C-alpha positions as CSV (number, residue, x, y, z in Angstrom):
1,X,-29.3,14.7,21.6
2,X,-28.7,13.3,25.0
3,X,-25.4,11.5,25.7
4,X,-26.8,8.3,27.1
5,X,-24.7,5.2,26.3
6,X,-27.4,4.1,23.4
7,X,-27.2,7.6,21.9
8,X,-24.0,9.0,20.7
9,X,-23.2,12.3,18.8
10,X,-23.0,11.8,15.2
11,X,-19.4,13.3,14.9
12,X,-18.1,10.6,17.5
13,X,-16.6,7.5,16.3
14,X,-18.0,4.2,16.9
15,X,-16.5,2.7,20.4
16,X,-14.4,-0.2,18.3
17,X,-13.1,2.1,15.6
18,X,-11.1,4.0,18.1
19,X,-9.4,0.5,19.1
20,X,-8.6,-0.5,15.7
21,X,-7.2,2.9,15.3
22,X,-5.2,2.8,18.2
23,X,-3.7,-1.0,17.3
24,X,-3.3,0.3,13.7
25,X,-1.3,3.1,14.9
26,X,0.9,1.1,17.2
27,X,1.6,-1.6,14.5
28,X,2.7,1.5,12.2
29,X,4.8,3.0,14.5
30,X,6.4,-0.6,15.5
31,X,7.3,-1.0,11.8
32,X,8.7,2.5,11.7
33,X,10.7,1.9,14.7
34,X,12.1,-1.4,13.5
35,X,13.1,0.0,10.2
36,X,14.9,2.6,11.6
37,X,16.8,0.4,14.1
38,X,17.7,-2.4,11.7
39,X,18.4,0.0,8.8
40,X,20.8,1.9,11.1
41,X,22.5,-1.2,12.0
42,X,22.7,-2.4,8.3
43,X,24.1,0.9,7.3
44,X,26.8,0.9,10.1
45,X,27.7,-2.5,9.1
46,X,28.3,-1.2,5.5
47,X,30.3,1.6,6.7
48,X,32.5,-0.9,8.8
49,X,33.4,-2.7,5.9
50,X,35.7,-0.1,5.0
51,X,36.0,1.5,8.4
52,X,37.1,-0.6,11.5
53,X,34.6,-2.6,12.9
54,X,32.9,-6.1,13.1
55,X,30.6,-5.7,9.7
56,X,30.4,-9.2,9.7
57,X,28.4,-9.3,12.8
58,X,26.5,-6.1,12.6
59,X,24.7,-6.5,8.9
60,X,23.3,-9.6,9.6
61,X,22.3,-8.2,13.3
62,X,20.8,-5.5,11.4
63,X,19.1,-7.9,9.0
64,X,17.6,-10.0,11.9
65,X,15.9,-7.0,13.3
66,X,14.4,-5.9,10.3
67,X,13.5,-9.9,9.4
68,X,11.0,-9.6,12.7
69,X,8.7,-7.4,10.4
70,X,9.5,-7.5,7.0
71,X,9.4,-10.6,4.6
72,X,12.1,-9.1,2.0
73,X,14.5,-8.9,5.1
74,X,13.8,-12.6,6.3
75,X,14.5,-13.7,2.7
76,X,17.6,-11.8,2.5
77,X,18.9,-13.1,5.8
78,X,18.4,-16.4,5.0
79,X,20.5,-16.0,1.9
80,X,23.3,-14.2,4.0
81,X,23.2,-17.3,6.5
82,X,23.4,-19.5,3.6
83,X,26.3,-17.5,2.1
84,X,28.3,-17.4,5.8
85,X,27.5,-21.4,6.1
86,X,29.2,-21.9,2.5
87,X,32.2,-19.5,3.1
88,X,32.6,-21.4,6.8
89,X,32.6,-24.8,5.1
90,X,34.8,-23.7,2.4
91,X,37.5,-22.6,5.0
92,X,37.0,-25.2,7.5
93,X,37.0,-27.9,4.8
94,X,40.4,-26.6,3.3
95,X,42.2,-26.1,6.4
96,X,41.2,-29.4,8.6
97,X,41.9,-33.1,7.5
98,X,39.2,-35.4,6.3
99,X,37.5,-37.3,9.2
100,X,39.0,-40.9,9.5
101,X,37.6,-43.5,7.1
102,X,37.1,-40.9,4.5
103,X,39.6,-40.4,1.4
104,X,41.2,-37.2,0.8
């Protein structure tokens, strides 16, 4: 067999396959890096619940990193955001007077 462009050795992959494998490998590596970084942030945030540190900031940040690649993290981040909004509304609603024109 010759190595002309029309003939390739039987053991070599088709040209498009290498690009596909490279893209798949890159996507997989990206997912692993996002999982490690986001998971580390979430675990650090959980540790900060009992240790000194801003757990209330670090846990959602870790979930936000994970949510860039994982649907389950996106769903969990939405729930955390809703709970934070509810807590903020409860705190602010209890501490500030009602707007003018509204009955208490």
